[in-house]
Short mmCIF file of the C-alpha atoms (twelve columns), coordinates in Angstrom:
data_MODEL
# 
_entry.id   MODEL 
# 
loop_
_atom_site.group_PDB 
_atom_site.id 
_atom_site.type_symbol 
_atom_site.label_atom_id 
_atom_site.label_alt_id 
_atom_site.label_comp_id 
_atom_site.label_asym_id 
_atom_site.label_seq_id 
_atom_site.Cartn_x 
_atom_site.Cartn_y 
_atom_site.Cartn_z 
_atom_site.pdbx_PDB_model_num 
ATOM 1   C CA . UNK A 1   -0.305  -0.099 -0.033  1 
ATOM 2   C CA . UNK A 2   1.286   3.559  -0.730  1 
ATOM 3   C CA . UNK A 3   2.131   5.491  2.030   1 
ATOM 4   C CA . UNK A 4   -0.426  8.339  2.718   1 
ATOM 5   C CA . UNK A 5   1.425   11.129 1.349   1 
ATOM 6   C CA . UNK A 6   2.082   8.934  -1.959  1 
ATOM 7   C CA . UNK A 7   -1.679  8.333  -2.265  1 
ATOM 8   C CA . UNK A 8   -2.748  12.112 -1.746  1 
ATOM 9   C CA . UNK A 9   0.113   13.650 -4.034  1 
ATOM 10  C CA . UNK A 10  -0.769  11.124 -6.850  1 
ATOM 11  C CA . UNK A 11  -4.551  11.937 -6.239  1 
ATOM 12  C CA . UNK A 12  -3.548  15.397 -6.868  1 
ATOM 13  C CA . UNK A 13  -1.838  14.599 -10.075 1 
ATOM 14  C CA . UNK A 14  1.946   14.865 -8.533  1 
ATOM 15  C CA . UNK A 15  4.507   12.056 -8.672  1 
ATOM 16  C CA . UNK A 16  6.961   13.122 -6.278  1 
ATOM 17  C CA . UNK A 17  5.922   12.859 -2.331  1 
ATOM 18  C CA . UNK A 18  8.134   15.524 -1.389  1 
ATOM 19  C CA . UNK A 19  5.379   18.021 -2.417  1 
ATOM 20  C CA . UNK A 20  3.103   16.861 0.427   1 
ATOM 21  C CA . UNK A 21  3.891   19.786 2.922   1 
ATOM 22  C CA . UNK A 22  3.382   22.208 0.041   1 
ATOM 23  C CA . UNK A 23  -0.097  21.330 -1.209  1 
ATOM 24  C CA . UNK A 24  -1.721  23.449 1.104   1 
ATOM 25  C CA . UNK A 25  0.063   26.180 -0.214  1 
ATOM 26  C CA . UNK A 26  0.136   25.306 -4.033  1 
ATOM 27  C CA . UNK A 27  -3.857  25.015 -3.550  1 
ATOM 28  C CA . UNK A 28  -4.446  27.772 -1.300  1 
ATOM 29  C CA . UNK A 29  -6.917  29.748 -4.123  1 
ATOM 30  C CA . UNK A 30  -9.150  26.953 -4.730  1 
ATOM 31  C CA . UNK A 31  -12.420 25.596 -2.433  1 
ATOM 32  C CA . UNK A 32  -13.071 23.649 -5.339  1 
ATOM 33  C CA . UNK A 33  -10.566 21.447 -6.121  1 
ATOM 34  C CA . UNK A 34  -11.936 18.794 -8.889  1 
ATOM 35  C CA . UNK A 35  -15.696 18.046 -7.943  1 
ATOM 36  C CA . UNK A 36  -18.620 20.753 -8.958  1 
ATOM 37  C CA . UNK A 37  -20.762 20.453 -6.240  1 
ATOM 38  C CA . UNK A 38  -24.130 21.544 -8.587  1 
ATOM 39  C CA . UNK A 39  -23.206 18.609 -10.589 1 
ATOM 40  C CA . UNK A 40  -23.373 16.616 -7.282  1 
ATOM 41  C CA . UNK A 41  -26.402 18.158 -6.037  1 
ATOM 42  C CA . UNK A 42  -28.573 17.783 -8.902  1 
ATOM 43  C CA . UNK A 43  -27.540 14.253 -9.077  1 
ATOM 44  C CA . UNK A 44  -28.755 13.624 -5.405  1 
ATOM 45  C CA . UNK A 45  -32.074 15.812 -6.164  1 
ATOM 46  C CA . UNK A 46  -32.635 13.478 -9.036  1 
ATOM 47  C CA . UNK A 47  -32.549 10.676 -7.280  1 
ATOM 48  C CA . UNK A 48  -33.832 10.668 -4.151  1 
ATOM 49  C CA . UNK A 49  -37.647 12.114 -3.404  1 
ATOM 50  C CA . UNK A 50  -36.522 13.594 -0.072  1 
ATOM 51  C CA . UNK A 51  -32.892 14.409 0.294   1 
ATOM 52  C CA . UNK A 52  -33.224 16.420 4.062   1 
ATOM 53  C CA . UNK A 53  -31.301 14.261 6.155   1 
ATOM 54  C CA . UNK A 54  -29.924 11.756 3.845   1 
ATOM 55  C CA . UNK A 55  -26.534 11.210 5.303   1 
ATOM 56  C CA . UNK A 56  -23.595 11.456 3.148   1 
ATOM 57  C CA . UNK A 57  -19.655 10.352 3.338   1 
ATOM 58  C CA . UNK A 58  -17.145 12.434 1.425   1 
ATOM 59  C CA . UNK A 59  -14.156 10.331 0.683   1 
ATOM 60  C CA . UNK A 60  -11.017 12.515 0.572   1 
ATOM 61  C CA . UNK A 61  -13.226 15.619 0.867   1 
ATOM 62  C CA . UNK A 62  -10.405 18.124 0.340   1 
ATOM 63  C CA . UNK A 63  -11.650 22.023 1.767   1 
ATOM 64  C CA . UNK A 64  -15.110 20.409 1.688   1 
ATOM 65  C CA . UNK A 65  -16.884 22.030 -1.131  1 
ATOM 66  C CA . UNK A 66  -19.201 19.686 -1.925  1 
ATOM 67  C CA . UNK A 67  -20.106 18.782 1.534   1 
ATOM 68  C CA . UNK A 68  -20.913 22.138 2.674   1 
ATOM 69  C CA . UNK A 69  -22.786 23.237 -0.672  1 
ATOM 70  C CA . UNK A 70  -25.051 19.672 -0.771  1 
ATOM 71  C CA . UNK A 71  -25.970 20.483 2.952   1 
ATOM 72  C CA . UNK A 72  -26.536 24.006 2.370   1 
ATOM 73  C CA . UNK A 73  -28.648 23.402 -0.714  1 
ATOM 74  C CA . UNK A 74  -30.640 19.686 0.654   1 
ATOM 75  C CA . UNK A 75  -30.055 20.048 4.055   1 
ATOM 76  C CA . UNK A 76  -28.042 16.234 3.844   1 
ATOM 77  C CA . UNK A 77  -25.613 15.316 7.316   1 
ATOM 78  C CA . UNK A 78  -22.457 15.304 5.886   1 
ATOM 79  C CA . UNK A 79  -19.298 13.369 6.717   1 
ATOM 80  C CA . UNK A 80  -16.126 14.166 5.237   1 
ATOM 81  C CA . UNK A 81  -12.489 12.916 5.373   1 
ATOM 82  C CA . UNK A 82  -9.402  14.375 4.316   1 
ATOM 83  C CA . UNK A 83  -5.467  14.135 4.592   1 
ATOM 84  C CA . UNK A 84  -4.728  17.197 5.243   1 
ATOM 85  C CA . UNK A 85  -5.268  18.739 8.348   1 
ATOM 86  C CA . UNK A 86  -5.075  22.154 6.763   1 
ATOM 87  C CA . UNK A 87  -8.020  21.604 4.436   1 
ATOM 88  C CA . UNK A 88  -9.714  20.247 6.936   1 
ATOM 89  C CA . UNK A 89  -9.466  23.046 9.221   1 
ATOM 90  C CA . UNK A 90  -10.860 25.477 6.055   1 
ATOM 91  C CA . UNK A 91  -13.704 23.422 5.416   1 
ATOM 92  C CA . UNK A 92  -14.592 23.730 9.046   1 
ATOM 93  C CA . UNK A 93  -14.419 27.336 8.927   1 
ATOM 94  C CA . UNK A 94  -16.055 27.429 5.720   1 
ATOM 95  C CA . UNK A 95  -18.882 25.360 7.151   1 
ATOM 96  C CA . UNK A 96  -19.665 27.815 9.952   1 
ATOM 97  C CA . UNK A 97  -19.313 30.597 6.988   1 
ATOM 98  C CA . UNK A 98  -22.203 28.820 5.409   1 
ATOM 99  C CA . UNK A 99  -23.778 27.938 8.371   1 
ATOM 100 C CA . UNK A 100 -24.641 24.251 8.185   1 
ATOM 101 C CA . UNK A 101 -21.792 23.242 10.917  1 
ATOM 102 C CA . UNK A 102 -24.572 21.347 12.691  1 
ATOM 103 C CA . UNK A 103 -24.699 19.341 9.112   1 
ATOM 104 C CA . UNK A 104 -21.141 18.787 8.625   1 
ATOM 105 C CA . UNK A 105 -18.350 17.150 10.123  1 
ATOM 106 C CA . UNK A 106 -14.602 16.872 9.036   1 
ATOM 107 C CA . UNK A 107 -12.123 15.189 10.344  1 
ATOM 108 C CA . UNK A 108 -8.590  14.216 9.315   1 
ATOM 109 C CA . UNK A 109 -7.471  10.590 8.420   1 
ATOM 110 C CA . UNK A 110 -6.604  7.761  5.679   1 
ATOM 111 C CA . UNK A 111 -9.824  7.420  4.293   1 
ATOM 112 C CA . UNK A 112 -8.257  3.776  3.530   1 
ATOM 113 C CA . UNK A 113 -7.991  2.980  7.083   1 
ATOM 114 C CA . UNK A 114 -11.348 5.077  8.099   1 
ATOM 115 C CA . UNK A 115 -13.791 3.233  6.158   1 
ATOM 116 C CA . UNK A 116 -13.270 0.407  8.170   1 
ATOM 117 C CA . UNK A 117 -14.723 1.555  10.830  1 
ATOM 118 C CA . UNK A 118 -17.420 3.104  9.700   1 
ATOM 119 C CA . UNK A 119 -21.692 3.047  9.441   1 
ATOM 120 C CA . UNK A 120 -23.898 2.772  6.599   1 
ATOM 121 C CA . UNK A 121 -24.370 5.964  4.598   1 
ATOM 122 C CA . UNK A 122 -27.078 6.638  1.500   1 
ATOM 123 C CA . UNK A 123 -24.733 8.535  -0.617  1 
ATOM 124 C CA . UNK A 124 -21.220 7.818  -1.135  1 
ATOM 125 C CA . UNK A 125 -18.530 10.244 -2.632  1 
ATOM 126 C CA . UNK A 126 -15.892 9.783  -4.478  1 
ATOM 127 C CA . UNK A 127 -14.543 13.242 -6.198  1 
ATOM 128 C CA . UNK A 128 -11.646 12.947 -8.534  1 
ATOM 129 C CA . UNK A 129 -9.920  10.735 -6.266  1 
ATOM 130 C CA . UNK A 130 -8.611  8.416  -8.568  1 
ATOM 131 C CA . UNK A 131 -8.198  4.016  -7.702  1 
ATOM 132 C CA . UNK A 132 -6.995  5.340  -4.230  1 
ATOM 133 C CA . UNK A 133 -8.945  1.685  -3.248  1 
ATOM 134 C CA . UNK A 134 -7.881  0.279  -6.236  1 
ATOM 135 C CA . UNK A 135 -10.271 -0.670 -9.511  1 
ATOM 136 C CA . UNK A 136 -13.775 -0.443 -9.439  1 
ATOM 137 C CA . UNK A 137 -14.327 -3.759 -8.542  1 
ATOM 138 C CA . UNK A 138 -11.956 -3.344 -5.594  1 
ATOM 139 C CA . UNK A 139 -13.324 -0.060 -4.504  1 
ATOM 140 C CA . UNK A 140 -16.826 -0.763 -4.833  1 
ATOM 141 C CA . UNK A 141 -16.543 -4.169 -2.626  1 
ATOM 142 C CA . UNK A 142 -14.810 -2.592 -0.108  1 
ATOM 143 C CA . UNK A 143 -16.848 0.291  0.552   1 
ATOM 144 C CA . UNK A 144 -19.949 -1.543 -0.319  1 
ATOM 145 C CA . UNK A 145 -20.265 -2.156 3.724   1 
ATOM 146 C CA . UNK A 146 -20.436 1.643  3.965   1 
ATOM 147 C CA . UNK A 147 -23.865 1.863  1.953   1 
ATOM 148 C CA . UNK A 148 -27.013 1.381  3.017   1 
ATOM 149 C CA . UNK A 149 -29.619 -0.754 0.983   1 
ATOM 150 C CA . UNK A 150 -30.837 1.534  -1.254  1 
ATOM 151 C CA . UNK A 151 -27.920 4.001  -1.188  1 
ATOM 152 C CA . UNK A 152 -25.769 5.600  -3.878  1 
ATOM 153 C CA . UNK A 153 -22.161 5.923  -4.896  1 
ATOM 154 C CA . UNK A 154 -21.668 9.609  -6.940  1 
ATOM 155 C CA . UNK A 155 -18.039 8.944  -8.680  1 
ATOM 156 C CA . UNK A 156 -16.361 11.841 -10.641 1 
ATOM 157 C CA . UNK A 157 -13.805 10.395 -12.975 1 
ATOM 158 C CA . UNK A 158 -12.210 9.899  -16.439 1 
ATOM 159 C CA . UNK A 159 -12.291 6.587  -18.309 1 
ATOM 160 C CA . UNK A 160 -10.643 5.849  -21.829 1 
ATOM 161 C CA . UNK A 161 -13.557 5.645  -24.811 1 
ATOM 162 C CA . UNK A 162 -13.758 1.887  -25.549 1 
ATOM 163 C CA . UNK A 163 -12.656 2.107  -29.637 1 
ATOM 164 C CA . UNK A 164 -9.629  4.641  -28.344 1 
ATOM 165 C CA . UNK A 165 -5.853  3.385  -28.603 1 
ATOM 166 C CA . UNK A 166 -5.081  5.439  -25.312 1 
ATOM 167 C CA . UNK A 167 -3.931  4.040  -22.842 1 
ATOM 168 C CA . UNK A 168 -2.937  5.274  -18.752 1 
ATOM 169 C CA . UNK A 169 -1.735  4.150  -15.789 1 
ATOM 170 C CA . UNK A 170 -4.469  5.125  -13.715 1 
ATOM 171 C CA . UNK A 171 -7.459  5.225  -16.317 1 
ATOM 172 C CA . UNK A 172 -9.917  2.271  -17.485 1 
ATOM 173 C CA . UNK A 173 -12.069 1.826  -20.807 1 
ATOM 174 C CA . UNK A 174 -15.583 2.328  -19.874 1 
ATOM 175 C CA . UNK A 175 -15.710 -1.365 -20.789 1 
ATOM 176 C CA . UNK A 176 -13.535 -2.094 -17.960 1 
ATOM 177 C CA . UNK A 177 -15.090 -0.471 -15.687 1 
ATOM 178 C CA . UNK A 178 -18.591 -1.743 -16.675 1 
ATOM 179 C CA . UNK A 179 -17.496 -5.036 -16.521 1 
ATOM 180 C CA . UNK A 180 -16.112 -4.317 -12.706 1 
ATOM 181 C CA . UNK A 181 -18.928 -2.503 -11.429 1 
ATOM 182 C CA . UNK A 182 -20.985 -5.467 -12.478 1 
ATOM 183 C CA . UNK A 183 -18.986 -7.674 -11.152 1 
ATOM 184 C CA . UNK A 184 -19.218 -5.854 -7.343  1 
ATOM 185 C CA . UNK A 185 -22.997 -6.413 -7.392  1 
ATOM 186 C CA . UNK A 186 -23.694 -2.977 -8.840  1 
ATOM 187 C CA . UNK A 187 -24.814 -1.415 -11.442 1 
ATOM 188 C CA . UNK A 188 -24.269 2.476  -13.428 1 
ATOM 189 C CA . UNK A 189 -27.749 4.070  -13.649 1 
ATOM 190 C CA . UNK A 190 -26.299 7.112  -14.964 1 
ATOM 191 C CA . UNK A 191 -23.706 8.508  -16.665 1 
ATOM 192 C CA . UNK A 192 -23.257 12.242 -17.180 1 
ATOM 193 C CA . UNK A 193 -19.985 13.403 -19.223 1 
ATOM 194 C CA . UNK A 194 -18.838 17.042 -18.774 1 
ATOM 195 C CA . UNK A 195 -18.613 19.141 -21.791 1 
ATOM 196 C CA . UNK A 196 -15.167 19.734 -22.425 1 
ATOM 197 C CA . UNK A 197 -15.552 23.180 -22.466 1 
ATOM 198 C CA . UNK A 198 -16.847 23.344 -19.226 1 
ATOM 199 C CA . UNK A 199 -13.709 20.926 -18.320 1 
ATOM 200 C CA . UNK A 200 -11.026 23.192 -20.487 1 
ATOM 201 C CA . UNK A 201 -12.493 26.603 -18.176 1 
ATOM 202 C CA . UNK A 202 -12.377 24.940 -14.955 1 
ATOM 203 C CA . UNK A 203 -8.980  23.475 -15.630 1 
ATOM 204 C CA . UNK A 204 -6.981  26.573 -16.752 1 
ATOM 205 C CA . UNK A 205 -8.501  28.422 -14.434 1 
ATOM 206 C CA . UNK A 206 -6.905  26.088 -11.401 1 
ATOM 207 C CA . UNK A 207 -4.075  25.641 -13.347 1 
ATOM 208 C CA . UNK A 208 -3.319  29.635 -13.546 1 
ATOM 209 C CA . UNK A 209 -3.566  29.822 -9.625  1 
ATOM 210 C CA . UNK A 210 -1.254  26.263 -9.360  1 
ATOM 211 C CA . UNK A 211 1.126   27.515 -11.025 1 
ATOM 212 C CA . UNK A 212 1.436   30.964 -9.387  1 
ATOM 213 C CA . UNK A 213 1.987   29.220 -6.282  1 
ATOM 214 C CA . UNK A 214 4.463   27.154 -7.908  1 
ATOM 215 C CA . UNK A 215 6.265   29.556 -8.993  1 
ATOM 216 C CA . UNK A 216 6.523   31.470 -5.632  1 
ATOM 217 C CA . UNK A 217 7.419   28.250 -3.806  1 
ATOM 218 C CA . UNK A 218 10.462  28.287 -6.321  1 
ATOM 219 C CA . UNK A 219 11.845  31.838 -5.780  1 
ATOM 220 C CA . UNK A 220 11.089  30.942 -1.730  1 
ATOM 221 C CA . UNK A 221 12.735  27.322 -1.776  1 
ATOM 222 C CA . UNK A 222 15.302  27.290 -5.120  1 
ATOM 223 C CA . UNK A 223 16.841  24.389 -3.836  1 
ATOM 224 C CA . UNK A 224 13.666  22.726 -5.174  1 
ATOM 225 C CA . UNK A 225 12.398  24.766 -8.012  1 
ATOM 226 C CA . UNK A 226 13.015  21.188 -9.696  1 
ATOM 227 C CA . UNK A 227 10.093  19.712 -7.620  1 
ATOM 228 C CA . UNK A 228 7.504   22.228 -8.433  1 
ATOM 229 C CA . UNK A 229 8.626   22.393 -12.193 1 
ATOM 230 C CA . UNK A 230 7.943   18.958 -12.481 1 
ATOM 231 C CA . UNK A 231 4.802   19.614 -10.687 1 
ATOM 232 C CA . UNK A 232 3.775   22.284 -13.022 1 
ATOM 233 C CA . UNK A 233 4.767   19.858 -15.899 1 
ATOM 234 C CA . UNK A 234 2.638   16.638 -15.183 1 
ATOM 235 C CA . UNK A 235 -0.245  19.445 -14.457 1 
ATOM 236 C CA . UNK A 236 -0.323  20.507 -18.215 1 
ATOM 237 C CA . UNK A 237 -0.195  17.084 -19.167 1 
ATOM 238 C CA . UNK A 238 -2.797  16.002 -16.767 1 
ATOM 239 C CA . UNK A 239 -4.959  18.736 -18.224 1 
ATOM 240 C CA . UNK A 240 -4.341  17.509 -21.887 1 
ATOM 241 C CA . UNK A 241 -5.114  14.128 -21.088 1 
ATOM 242 C CA . UNK A 242 -8.337  15.167 -19.113 1 
ATOM 243 C CA . UNK A 243 -9.321  17.409 -21.943 1 
ATOM 244 C CA . UNK A 244 -8.490  15.846 -25.051 1 
ATOM 245 C CA . UNK A 245 -8.087  12.235 -24.664 1 
ATOM 246 C CA . UNK A 246 -10.457 10.461 -21.952 1 
ATOM 247 C CA . UNK A 247 -14.093 11.312 -20.948 1 
ATOM 248 C CA . UNK A 248 -14.487 12.871 -17.849 1 
ATOM 249 C CA . UNK A 249 -18.299 12.193 -16.201 1 
ATOM 250 C CA . UNK A 250 -20.444 11.564 -13.257 1 
ATOM 251 C CA . UNK A 251 -21.184 8.339  -12.751 1 
ATOM 252 C CA . UNK A 252 -24.113 6.976  -10.712 1 
ATOM 253 C CA . UNK A 253 -23.982 3.253  -8.988  1 
ATOM 254 C CA . UNK A 254 -26.202 1.363  -6.873  1 
ATOM 255 C CA . UNK A 255 -26.419 -1.991 -5.845  1 
ATOM 256 C CA . UNK A 256 -28.304 -5.037 -8.284  1 
ATOM 257 C CA . UNK A 257 -31.876 -5.243 -6.742  1 
ATOM 258 C CA . UNK A 258 -30.696 -8.845 -6.617  1 
ATOM 259 C CA . UNK A 259 -27.747 -8.275 -3.937  1 
ATOM 260 C CA . UNK A 260 -29.801 -6.248 -1.621  1 
ATOM 261 C CA . UNK A 261 -29.170 -7.378 1.748   1 
# 
């Protein structure tokens, strides 16, 4: 198993665990990191007739944007876990600012270990995490113990189109994902593709802020210039992948009826 530092850096599209302590500085200008809260709100609203009081688990919650906005809009009880204490502290402050601190609980921890002791939730969010738990079969099998009978997973991720010749070490083809979901006793009920123009607008904004902070760190820590330059390059490469080589989507997954407890 990767260390928590390696896992977090990989999730943030980095490749060197030395970057870990600098991530809060690099990402200080960004609240919504990855997943669009409005998409999540829309999916929950369409799936559940009544959202008030639902219990939501936000794994790798970052600075809490999804949980806080879902709580504010839908009245869900949200529990977010992230490995960076700076992110969790920020999320707690934001929850108070949005007057949803009574609905939102944020905790520092390693989600790979924490899920072993959690109760069941109505909604589990995996927002732009990548294969932290493994492939889709492994992820859904592990997390199924944390999902209520009629609960749903909402996964924000990228996949490679079935007829594409492109390959990526962390991204699978859609047919492979569907096979693994099926093997886990579940099914994909919705697959909302994120429009390229929206994706590029978001990527460009995030990259601009990220690059600015990396340049500042190069000036502060010239001996680590290569570390931050490599991260900028890695971000450029990953943005190209997301915008031009794969499909980014929000997937809604639930248990097959015959696998209800």
